[in-house]
PyMOL Python script that loads the backbone (N, CA, C, O; Angstrom):
from pymol import cmd

cmd.read_pdbstr("""\
ATOM      1  N   MET A   1     232.189 331.865 -22.663  1.00  0.00           N
ATOM      2  CA  MET A   1     232.101 333.273 -22.362  1.00  0.00           C
ATOM      3  C   MET A   1     233.471 333.905 -22.608  1.00  0.00           C
ATOM      4  O   MET A   1     234.434 333.541 -21.933  1.00  0.00           O
ATOM      5  N   PRO A   2     233.588 334.829 -23.543  1.00  0.00           N
ATOM      6  CA  PRO A   2     234.876 335.457 -23.851  1.00  0.00           C
ATOM      7  C   PRO A   2     235.274 336.469 -22.773  1.00  0.00           C
ATOM      8  O   PRO A   2     234.424 337.019 -22.073  1.00  0.00           O
ATOM      9  N   TYR A   3     236.563 336.699 -22.657  1.00  0.00           N
ATOM     10  CA  TYR A   3     237.113 337.669 -21.709  1.00  0.00           C
ATOM     11  C   TYR A   3     236.709 339.083 -22.129  1.00  0.00           C
ATOM     12  O   TYR A   3     236.782 339.434 -23.306  1.00  0.00           O
ATOM     13  N   GLU A   4     236.282 339.890 -21.152  1.00  0.00           N
ATOM     14  CA  GLU A   4     235.940 341.287 -21.390  1.00  0.00           C
ATOM     15  C   GLU A   4     236.774 342.147 -20.448  1.00  0.00           C
ATOM     16  O   GLU A   4     236.587 342.095 -19.233  1.00  0.00           O
ATOM     17  N   SER A   5     237.681 342.928 -20.993  1.00  0.00           N
ATOM     18  CA  SER A   5     238.590 343.720 -20.160  1.00  0.00           C
ATOM     19  C   SER A   5     237.849 344.716 -19.266  1.00  0.00           C
ATOM     20  O   SER A   5     238.356 345.076 -18.203  1.00  0.00           O
ATOM     21  N   ALA A   6     236.677 345.162 -19.669  1.00  0.00           N
ATOM     22  CA  ALA A   6     235.906 346.107 -18.862  1.00  0.00           C
ATOM     23  C   ALA A   6     235.449 345.484 -17.534  1.00  0.00           C
ATOM     24  O   ALA A   6     235.181 346.201 -16.570  1.00  0.00           O
ATOM     25  N   LYS A   7     235.364 344.162 -17.490  1.00  0.00           N
ATOM     26  CA  LYS A   7     234.935 343.479 -16.269  1.00  0.00           C
ATOM     27  C   LYS A   7     236.099 343.175 -15.324  1.00  0.00           C
ATOM     28  O   LYS A   7     235.872 342.767 -14.185  1.00  0.00           O
ATOM     29  N   ASP A   8     237.329 343.365 -15.774  1.00  0.00           N
ATOM     30  CA  ASP A   8     238.517 343.082 -14.979  1.00  0.00           C
ATOM     31  C   ASP A   8     238.892 344.337 -14.189  1.00  0.00           C
ATOM     32  O   ASP A   8     239.280 345.344 -14.782  1.00  0.00           O
ATOM     33  N   LYS A   9     238.784 344.290 -12.874  1.00  0.00           N
ATOM     34  CA  LYS A   9     239.002 345.463 -12.027  1.00  0.00           C
ATOM     35  C   LYS A   9     240.250 345.291 -11.173  1.00  0.00           C
ATOM     36  O   LYS A   9     240.461 344.246 -10.557  1.00  0.00           O
ATOM     37  N   GLU A  10     241.084 346.351 -11.147  1.00  0.00           N
ATOM     38  CA  GLU A  10     242.253 346.384 -10.267  1.00  0.00           C
ATOM     39  C   GLU A  10     241.818 347.002  -8.948  1.00  0.00           C
ATOM     40  O   GLU A  10     241.390 348.156  -8.910  1.00  0.00           O
ATOM     41  N   LEU A  11     241.927 346.229  -7.856  1.00  0.00           N
ATOM     42  CA  LEU A  11     241.503 346.692  -6.541  1.00  0.00           C
ATOM     43  C   LEU A  11     242.665 347.244  -5.727  1.00  0.00           C
ATOM     44  O   LEU A  11     242.461 348.030  -4.801  1.00  0.00           O
ATOM     45  N   PHE A  12     243.868 346.840  -6.068  1.00  0.00           N
ATOM     46  CA  PHE A  12     245.091 347.283  -5.389  1.00  0.00           C
ATOM     47  C   PHE A  12     246.230 347.154  -6.381  1.00  0.00           C
ATOM     48  O   PHE A  12     246.243 346.224  -7.188  1.00  0.00           O
ATOM     49  N   GLY A  13     247.176 348.062  -6.336  1.00  0.00           N
ATOM     50  CA  GLY A  13     248.312 347.951  -7.231  1.00  0.00           C
ATOM     51  C   GLY A  13     249.482 348.807  -6.787  1.00  0.00           C
ATOM     52  O   GLY A  13     249.329 350.001  -6.531  1.00  0.00           O
ATOM     53  N   LYS A  14     250.641 348.195  -6.699  1.00  0.00           N
ATOM     54  CA  LYS A  14     251.884 348.904  -6.400  1.00  0.00           C
ATOM     55  C   LYS A  14     253.002 348.250  -7.200  1.00  0.00           C
ATOM     56  O   LYS A  14     252.933 347.069  -7.541  1.00  0.00           O
ATOM     57  N   SER A  15     254.048 349.048  -7.496  1.00  0.00           N
ATOM     58  CA  SER A  15     255.171 348.560  -8.291  1.00  0.00           C
ATOM     59  C   SER A  15     256.482 348.939  -7.621  1.00  0.00           C
ATOM     60  O   SER A  15     256.542 349.841  -6.785  1.00  0.00           O
ATOM     61  N   VAL A  16     257.515 348.231  -8.008  1.00  0.00           N
ATOM     62  CA  VAL A  16     258.867 348.561  -7.562  1.00  0.00           C
ATOM     63  C   VAL A  16     259.781 348.509  -8.781  1.00  0.00           C
ATOM     64  O   VAL A  16     259.722 347.570  -9.574  1.00  0.00           O
ATOM     65  N   ASP A  17     260.624 349.525  -8.922  1.00  0.00           N
ATOM     66  CA  ASP A  17     261.582 349.560 -10.025  1.00  0.00           C
ATOM     67  C   ASP A  17     262.779 348.678  -9.686  1.00  0.00           C
ATOM     68  O   ASP A  17     263.242 348.653  -8.545  1.00  0.00           O
ATOM     69  N   THR A  18     263.271 347.962 -10.683  1.00  0.00           N
ATOM     70  CA  THR A  18     264.454 347.116 -10.517  1.00  0.00           C
ATOM     71  C   THR A  18     265.521 347.576 -11.501  1.00  0.00           C
ATOM     72  O   THR A  18     265.296 348.496 -12.288  1.00  0.00           O
ATOM     73  N   ASP A  19     266.672 346.939 -11.453  1.00  0.00           N
ATOM     74  CA  ASP A  19     267.757 347.287 -12.367  1.00  0.00           C
ATOM     75  C   ASP A  19     267.364 347.077 -13.825  1.00  0.00           C
ATOM     76  O   ASP A  19     267.794 347.818 -14.708  1.00  0.00           O
ATOM     77  N   THR A  20     266.551 346.068 -14.061  1.00  0.00           N
ATOM     78  CA  THR A  20     266.213 345.713 -15.443  1.00  0.00           C
ATOM     79  C   THR A  20     264.809 346.134 -15.867  1.00  0.00           C
ATOM     80  O   THR A  20     264.447 345.960 -17.031  1.00  0.00           O
ATOM     81  N   GLY A  21     264.007 346.685 -14.947  1.00  0.00           N
ATOM     82  CA  GLY A  21     262.649 347.066 -15.312  1.00  0.00           C
ATOM     83  C   GLY A  21     261.788 347.353 -14.107  1.00  0.00           C
ATOM     84  O   GLY A  21     262.122 348.197 -13.275  1.00  0.00           O
ATOM     85  N   LYS A  22     260.650 346.628 -14.016  1.00  0.00           N
ATOM     86  CA  LYS A  22     259.672 346.893 -12.969  1.00  0.00           C
ATOM     87  C   LYS A  22     258.935 345.607 -12.603  1.00  0.00           C
ATOM     88  O   LYS A  22     258.627 344.788 -13.469  1.00  0.00           O
ATOM     89  N   LEU A  23     258.655 345.438 -11.300  1.00  0.00           N
ATOM     90  CA  LEU A  23     257.817 344.349 -10.812  1.00  0.00           C
ATOM     91  C   LEU A  23     256.543 344.972 -10.245  1.00  0.00           C
ATOM     92  O   LEU A  23     256.607 345.963  -9.517  1.00  0.00           O
ATOM     93  N   SER A  24     255.391 344.398 -10.576  1.00  0.00           N
ATOM     94  CA  SER A  24     254.111 344.927 -10.115  1.00  0.00           C
ATOM     95  C   SER A  24     253.340 343.863  -9.350  1.00  0.00           C
ATOM     96  O   SER A  24     253.323 342.690  -9.724  1.00  0.00           O
ATOM     97  N   VAL A  25     252.705 344.301  -8.274  1.00  0.00           N
ATOM     98  CA  VAL A  25     251.841 343.436  -7.462  1.00  0.00           C
ATOM     99  C   VAL A  25     250.458 344.058  -7.501  1.00  0.00           C
ATOM    100  O   VAL A  25     250.291 345.240  -7.198  1.00  0.00           O
ATOM    101  N   LYS A  26     249.464 343.259  -7.876  1.00  0.00           N
ATOM    102  CA  LYS A  26     248.093 343.750  -7.987  1.00  0.00           C
ATOM    103  C   LYS A  26     247.114 342.761  -7.365  1.00  0.00           C
ATOM    104  O   LYS A  26     247.372 341.559  -7.299  1.00  0.00           O
ATOM    105  N   ILE A  27     245.997 343.293  -6.917  1.00  0.00           N
ATOM    106  CA  ILE A  27     244.841 342.470  -6.556  1.00  0.00           C
ATOM    107  C   ILE A  27     243.809 342.743  -7.646  1.00  0.00           C
ATOM    108  O   ILE A  27     243.414 343.888  -7.866  1.00  0.00           O
ATOM    109  N   MET A  28     243.382 341.691  -8.318  1.00  0.00           N
ATOM    110  CA  MET A  28     242.440 341.811  -9.426  1.00  0.00           C
ATOM    111  C   MET A  28     241.170 341.012  -9.110  1.00  0.00           C
ATOM    112  O   MET A  28     241.201 340.020  -8.382  1.00  0.00           O
ATOM    113  N   SER A  29     240.061 341.474  -9.679  1.00  0.00           N
ATOM    114  CA  SER A  29     238.789 340.771  -9.564  1.00  0.00           C
ATOM    115  C   SER A  29     238.086 340.855 -10.910  1.00  0.00           C
ATOM    116  O   SER A  29     237.924 341.942 -11.464  1.00  0.00           O
ATOM    117  N   TYR A  30     237.675 339.726 -11.429  1.00  0.00           N
ATOM    118  CA  TYR A  30     236.973 339.692 -12.710  1.00  0.00           C
ATOM    119  C   TYR A  30     235.480 339.557 -12.466  1.00  0.00           C
ATOM    120  O   TYR A  30     235.028 338.587 -11.858  1.00  0.00           O
ATOM    121  N   ASP A  31     234.719 340.530 -12.941  1.00  0.00           N
ATOM    122  CA  ASP A  31     233.255 340.517 -12.869  1.00  0.00           C
ATOM    123  C   ASP A  31     232.756 340.332 -11.439  1.00  0.00           C
ATOM    124  O   ASP A  31     231.785 339.611 -11.206  1.00  0.00           O
ATOM    125  N   GLY A  32     233.426 340.988 -10.473  1.00  0.00           N
ATOM    126  CA  GLY A  32     233.003 340.906  -9.077  1.00  0.00           C
ATOM    127  C   GLY A  32     233.329 339.596  -8.408  1.00  0.00           C
ATOM    128  O   GLY A  32     232.827 339.322  -7.318  1.00  0.00           O
ATOM    129  N   GLY A  33     234.155 338.780  -9.028  1.00  0.00           N
ATOM    130  CA  GLY A  33     234.493 337.465  -8.491  1.00  0.00           C
ATOM    131  C   GLY A  33     235.576 337.518  -7.424  1.00  0.00           C
ATOM    132  O   GLY A  33     235.853 338.568  -6.845  1.00  0.00           O
ATOM    133  N   THR A  34     236.175 336.376  -7.181  1.00  0.00           N
ATOM    134  CA  THR A  34     237.204 336.217  -6.167  1.00  0.00           C
ATOM    135  C   THR A  34     238.380 337.151  -6.418  1.00  0.00           C
ATOM    136  O   THR A  34     238.830 337.315  -7.552  1.00  0.00           O
ATOM    137  N   LYS A  35     238.873 337.766  -5.335  1.00  0.00           N
ATOM    138  CA  LYS A  35     240.057 338.620  -5.437  1.00  0.00           C
ATOM    139  C   LYS A  35     241.280 337.720  -5.586  1.00  0.00           C
ATOM    140  O   LYS A  35     241.435 336.740  -4.858  1.00  0.00           O
ATOM    141  N   LYS A  36     242.149 338.065  -6.542  1.00  0.00           N
ATOM    142  CA  LYS A  36     243.330 337.241  -6.786  1.00  0.00           C
ATOM    143  C   LYS A  36     244.569 338.113  -6.894  1.00  0.00           C
ATOM    144  O   LYS A  36     244.518 339.227  -7.416  1.00  0.00           O
ATOM    145  N   LEU A  37     245.686 337.590  -6.393  1.00  0.00           N
ATOM    146  CA  LEU A  37     246.969 338.267  -6.441  1.00  0.00           C
ATOM    147  C   LEU A  37     247.624 338.033  -7.790  1.00  0.00           C
ATOM    148  O   LEU A  37     247.673 336.903  -8.277  1.00  0.00           O
ATOM    149  N   GLN A  38     248.127 339.102  -8.394  1.00  0.00           N
ATOM    150  CA  GLN A  38     248.829 339.005  -9.677  1.00  0.00           C
ATOM    151  C   GLN A  38     250.181 339.684  -9.527  1.00  0.00           C
ATOM    152  O   GLN A  38     250.255 340.831  -9.087  1.00  0.00           O
ATOM    153  N   ILE A  39     251.254 338.981  -9.892  1.00  0.00           N
ATOM    154  CA  ILE A  39     252.599 339.549  -9.894  1.00  0.00           C
ATOM    155  C   ILE A  39     253.090 339.511 -11.328  1.00  0.00           C
ATOM    156  O   ILE A  39     253.049 338.467 -11.980  1.00  0.00           O
ATOM    157  N   SER A  40     253.557 340.658 -11.821  1.00  0.00           N
ATOM    158  CA  SER A  40     254.027 340.708 -13.198  1.00  0.00           C
ATOM    159  C   SER A  40     255.367 341.438 -13.288  1.00  0.00           C
ATOM    160  O   SER A  40     255.751 342.198 -12.399  1.00  0.00           O
ATOM    161  N   ARG A  41     256.058 341.177 -14.391  1.00  0.00           N
ATOM    162  CA  ARG A  41     257.369 341.771 -14.643  1.00  0.00           C
ATOM    163  C   ARG A  41     257.327 342.510 -15.970  1.00  0.00           C
ATOM    164  O   ARG A  41     256.741 342.039 -16.945  1.00  0.00           O
ATOM    165  N   GLU A  42     257.954 343.666 -15.988  1.00  0.00           N
ATOM    166  CA  GLU A  42     258.182 344.405 -17.222  1.00  0.00           C
ATOM    167  C   GLU A  42     259.682 344.662 -17.320  1.00  0.00           C
ATOM    168  O   GLU A  42     260.314 345.027 -16.328  1.00  0.00           O
ATOM    169  N   VAL A  43     260.247 344.477 -18.486  1.00  0.00           N
ATOM    170  CA  VAL A  43     261.680 344.697 -18.693  1.00  0.00           C
ATOM    171  C   VAL A  43     261.881 345.809 -19.704  1.00  0.00           C
ATOM    172  O   VAL A  43     261.035 346.056 -20.563  1.00  0.00           O
ATOM    173  N   LYS A  44     263.019 346.471 -19.582  1.00  0.00           N
ATOM    174  CA  LYS A  44     263.342 347.544 -20.522  1.00  0.00           C
ATOM    175  C   LYS A  44     263.935 346.953 -21.789  1.00  0.00           C
ATOM    176  O   LYS A  44     264.778 346.058 -21.737  1.00  0.00           O
ATOM    177  N   ASP A  45     263.480 347.469 -22.935  1.00  0.00           N
ATOM    178  CA  ASP A  45     264.070 347.041 -24.197  1.00  0.00           C
ATOM    179  C   ASP A  45     265.250 347.953 -24.538  1.00  0.00           C
ATOM    180  O   ASP A  45     265.667 348.762 -23.709  1.00  0.00           O
ATOM    181  N   GLN A  46     265.780 347.829 -25.728  1.00  0.00           N
ATOM    182  CA  GLN A  46     266.960 348.602 -26.122  1.00  0.00           C
ATOM    183  C   GLN A  46     266.688 350.104 -26.142  1.00  0.00           C
ATOM    184  O   GLN A  46     267.618 350.905 -26.040  1.00  0.00           O
ATOM    185  N   GLU A  47     265.429 350.486 -26.271  1.00  0.00           N
ATOM    186  CA  GLU A  47     265.056 351.900 -26.294  1.00  0.00           C
ATOM    187  C   GLU A  47     264.563 352.376 -24.929  1.00  0.00           C
ATOM    188  O   GLU A  47     263.957 353.443 -24.831  1.00  0.00           O
ATOM    189  N   ASP A  48     264.815 351.598 -23.873  1.00  0.00           N
ATOM    190  CA  ASP A  48     264.387 351.889 -22.495  1.00  0.00           C
ATOM    191  C   ASP A  48     262.877 351.957 -22.322  1.00  0.00           C
ATOM    192  O   ASP A  48     262.394 352.584 -21.380  1.00  0.00           O
ATOM    193  N   LYS A  49     262.124 351.322 -23.216  1.00  0.00           N
ATOM    194  CA  LYS A  49     260.675 351.219 -23.069  1.00  0.00           C
ATOM    195  C   LYS A  49     260.375 349.925 -22.323  1.00  0.00           C
ATOM    196  O   LYS A  49     261.024 348.903 -22.545  1.00  0.00           O
ATOM    197  N   LEU A  50     259.382 349.981 -21.436  1.00  0.00           N
ATOM    198  CA  LEU A  50     259.001 348.785 -20.688  1.00  0.00           C
ATOM    199  C   LEU A  50     258.094 347.904 -21.533  1.00  0.00           C
ATOM    200  O   LEU A  50     257.199 348.392 -22.223  1.00  0.00           O
ATOM    201  N   LYS A  51     258.342 346.584 -21.468  1.00  0.00           N
ATOM    202  CA  LYS A  51     257.468 345.635 -22.148  1.00  0.00           C
ATOM    203  C   LYS A  51     257.284 344.419 -21.242  1.00  0.00           C
ATOM    204  O   LYS A  51     258.156 344.082 -20.441  1.00  0.00           O
ATOM    205  N   PHE A  52     256.126 343.770 -21.388  1.00  0.00           N
ATOM    206  CA  PHE A  52     255.772 342.619 -20.568  1.00  0.00           C
ATOM    207  C   PHE A  52     256.749 341.471 -20.785  1.00  0.00           C
ATOM    208  O   PHE A  52     257.196 341.227 -21.906  1.00  0.00           O
ATOM    209  N   ALA A  53     257.081 340.762 -19.692  1.00  0.00           N
ATOM    210  CA  ALA A  53     257.919 339.569 -19.767  1.00  0.00           C
ATOM    211  C   ALA A  53     257.385 338.552 -18.763  1.00  0.00           C
ATOM    212  O   ALA A  53     256.686 338.911 -17.815  1.00  0.00           O
ATOM    213  N   LYS A  54     257.715 337.296 -18.976  1.00  0.00           N
ATOM    214  CA  LYS A  54     257.342 336.270 -18.005  1.00  0.00           C
ATOM    215  C   LYS A  54     257.966 336.605 -16.660  1.00  0.00           C
ATOM    216  O   LYS A  54     259.096 337.091 -16.597  1.00  0.00           O
ATOM    217  N   LEU A  55     257.235 336.345 -15.590  1.00  0.00           N
ATOM    218  CA  LEU A  55     257.788 336.599 -14.265  1.00  0.00           C
ATOM    219  C   LEU A  55     258.952 335.653 -14.004  1.00  0.00           C
ATOM    220  O   LEU A  55     260.020 336.079 -13.563  1.00  0.00           O
ATOM    221  N   GLY A  56     258.741 334.371 -14.276  1.00  0.00           N
ATOM    222  CA  GLY A  56     259.810 333.387 -14.124  1.00  0.00           C
ATOM    223  C   GLY A  56     260.418 333.379 -12.748  1.00  0.00           C
ATOM    224  O   GLY A  56     259.716 333.525 -11.748  1.00  0.00           O
ATOM    225  N   ARG A  57     261.715 333.211 -12.693  1.00  0.00           N
ATOM    226  CA  ARG A  57     262.434 333.157 -11.428  1.00  0.00           C
ATOM    227  C   ARG A  57     262.793 334.558 -10.965  1.00  0.00           C
ATOM    228  O   ARG A  57     263.003 335.469 -11.766  1.00  0.00           O
ATOM    229  N   MET A  58     262.858 334.703  -9.636  1.00  0.00           N
ATOM    230  CA  MET A  58     263.177 336.010  -9.067  1.00  0.00           C
ATOM    231  C   MET A  58     264.427 335.903  -8.205  1.00  0.00           C
ATOM    232  O   MET A  58     264.658 334.881  -7.559  1.00  0.00           O
ATOM    233  N   THR A  59     265.233 336.965  -8.198  1.00  0.00           N
ATOM    234  CA  THR A  59     266.413 336.995  -7.342  1.00  0.00           C
ATOM    235  C   THR A  59     265.969 337.268  -5.906  1.00  0.00           C
ATOM    236  O   THR A  59     264.846 337.714  -5.670  1.00  0.00           O
ATOM    237  N   SER A  60     266.845 337.001  -4.961  1.00  0.00           N
ATOM    238  CA  SER A  60     266.503 337.268  -3.565  1.00  0.00           C
ATOM    239  C   SER A  60     266.273 338.762  -3.339  1.00  0.00           C
ATOM    240  O   SER A  60     265.445 339.139  -2.510  1.00  0.00           O
ATOM    241  N   THR A  61     266.989 339.605  -4.057  1.00  0.00           N
ATOM    242  CA  THR A  61     266.792 341.054  -3.948  1.00  0.00           C
ATOM    243  C   THR A  61     265.398 341.442  -4.411  1.00  0.00           C
ATOM    244  O   THR A  61     264.726 342.241  -3.760  1.00  0.00           O
ATOM    245  N   GLU A  62     264.958 340.878  -5.536  1.00  0.00           N
ATOM    246  CA  GLU A  62     263.616 341.178  -6.051  1.00  0.00           C
ATOM    247  C   GLU A  62     262.543 340.728  -5.068  1.00  0.00           C
ATOM    248  O   GLU A  62     261.577 341.451  -4.823  1.00  0.00           O
ATOM    249  N   VAL A  63     262.712 339.541  -4.507  1.00  0.00           N
ATOM    250  CA  VAL A  63     261.733 339.023  -3.547  1.00  0.00           C
ATOM    251  C   VAL A  63     261.689 339.917  -2.309  1.00  0.00           C
ATOM    252  O   VAL A  63     260.612 340.239  -1.809  1.00  0.00           O
ATOM    253  N   THR A  64     262.856 340.314  -1.821  1.00  0.00           N
ATOM    254  CA  THR A  64     262.930 341.184  -0.649  1.00  0.00           C
ATOM    255  C   THR A  64     262.243 342.520  -0.911  1.00  0.00           C
ATOM    256  O   THR A  64     261.600 343.078  -0.021  1.00  0.00           O
ATOM    257  N   GLU A  65     262.380 343.030  -2.132  1.00  0.00           N
ATOM    258  CA  GLU A  65     261.762 344.321  -2.470  1.00  0.00           C
ATOM    259  C   GLU A  65     260.245 344.244  -2.574  1.00  0.00           C
ATOM    260  O   GLU A  65     259.559 345.188  -2.184  1.00  0.00           O
ATOM    261  N   ILE A  66     259.700 343.138  -3.093  1.00  0.00           N
ATOM    262  CA  ILE A  66     258.240 343.090  -3.270  1.00  0.00           C
ATOM    263  C   ILE A  66     257.502 342.410  -2.119  1.00  0.00           C
ATOM    264  O   ILE A  66     256.277 342.501  -2.044  1.00  0.00           O
ATOM    265  N   LEU A  67     258.212 341.738  -1.229  1.00  0.00           N
ATOM    266  CA  LEU A  67     257.541 341.041  -0.123  1.00  0.00           C
ATOM    267  C   LEU A  67     256.666 341.974   0.719  1.00  0.00           C
ATOM    268  O   LEU A  67     255.532 341.606   1.025  1.00  0.00           O
ATOM    269  N   PRO A  68     257.141 343.169   1.110  1.00  0.00           N
ATOM    270  CA  PRO A  68     256.246 344.067   1.861  1.00  0.00           C
ATOM    271  C   PRO A  68     255.003 344.470   1.061  1.00  0.00           C
ATOM    272  O   PRO A  68     253.930 344.652   1.636  1.00  0.00           O
ATOM    273  N   ILE A  69     255.140 344.608  -0.246  1.00  0.00           N
ATOM    274  CA  ILE A  69     253.987 344.952  -1.085  1.00  0.00           C
ATOM    275  C   ILE A  69     253.007 343.786  -1.128  1.00  0.00           C
ATOM    276  O   ILE A  69     251.795 343.993  -1.073  1.00  0.00           O
ATOM    277  N   ILE A  70     253.523 342.561  -1.226  1.00  0.00           N
ATOM    278  CA  ILE A  70     252.654 341.376  -1.216  1.00  0.00           C
ATOM    279  C   ILE A  70     251.896 341.298   0.109  1.00  0.00           C
ATOM    280  O   ILE A  70     250.698 341.014   0.127  1.00  0.00           O
ATOM    281  N   GLN A  71     252.592 341.549   1.212  1.00  0.00           N
ATOM    282  CA  GLN A  71     251.930 341.502   2.521  1.00  0.00           C
ATOM    283  C   GLN A  71     250.842 342.574   2.637  1.00  0.00           C
ATOM    284  O   GLN A  71     249.780 342.327   3.208  1.00  0.00           O
ATOM    285  N   GLU A  72     251.113 343.764   2.094  1.00  0.00           N
ATOM    286  CA  GLU A  72     250.091 344.818   2.085  1.00  0.00           C
ATOM    287  C   GLU A  72     248.906 344.416   1.214  1.00  0.00           C
ATOM    288  O   GLU A  72     247.754 344.660   1.571  1.00  0.00           O
ATOM    289  N   ALA A  73     249.192 343.801   0.076  1.00  0.00           N
ATOM    290  CA  ALA A  73     248.123 343.351  -0.828  1.00  0.00           C
ATOM    291  C   ALA A  73     247.248 342.296  -0.150  1.00  0.00           C
ATOM    292  O   ALA A  73     246.024 342.331  -0.279  1.00  0.00           O
ATOM    293  N   ILE A  74     247.862 341.367   0.564  1.00  0.00           N
ATOM    294  CA  ILE A  74     247.097 340.323   1.256  1.00  0.00           C
ATOM    295  C   ILE A  74     246.137 340.930   2.259  1.00  0.00           C
ATOM    296  O   ILE A  74     245.023 340.434   2.426  1.00  0.00           O
ATOM    297  N   SER A  75     246.551 341.995   2.928  1.00  0.00           N
ATOM    298  CA  SER A  75     245.664 342.632   3.897  1.00  0.00           C
ATOM    299  C   SER A  75     244.476 343.303   3.223  1.00  0.00           C
ATOM    300  O   SER A  75     243.486 343.619   3.883  1.00  0.00           O
ATOM    301  N   ASN A  76     244.565 343.525   1.908  1.00  0.00           N
ATOM    302  CA  ASN A  76     243.448 344.112   1.152  1.00  0.00           C
ATOM    303  C   ASN A  76     242.577 343.068   0.474  1.00  0.00           C
ATOM    304  O   ASN A  76     241.647 343.429  -0.246  1.00  0.00           O
ATOM    305  N   MET A  77     242.844 341.812   0.678  1.00  0.00           N
ATOM    306  CA  MET A  77     242.060 340.758   0.021  1.00  0.00           C
ATOM    307  C   MET A  77     240.858 340.360   0.867  1.00  0.00           C
ATOM    308  O   MET A  77     240.086 339.486   0.471  1.00  0.00           O
TER     309      MET A  77
END
""", "prot")
cmd.dss("prot")
cmd.show_as("cartoon", "prot")
cmd.util.cbc("prot")
cmd.orient("prot")
């Protein structure tokens, strides 16, 4: 069964701006299935446009900034 973007629903979403871009916390559900937490990173390129990047490792500042958002997201699961 191939992935269909129309079936992927965002149930919750908040972002925080960082020095290098943006971190986003979302609750997603595919085709009415299990709610899942998604954390993503976007970084600014040379033209200050945001583009997707691997989340990878996070600094303590980044974790401190998104932790309240993660806790809010969990309450919506």
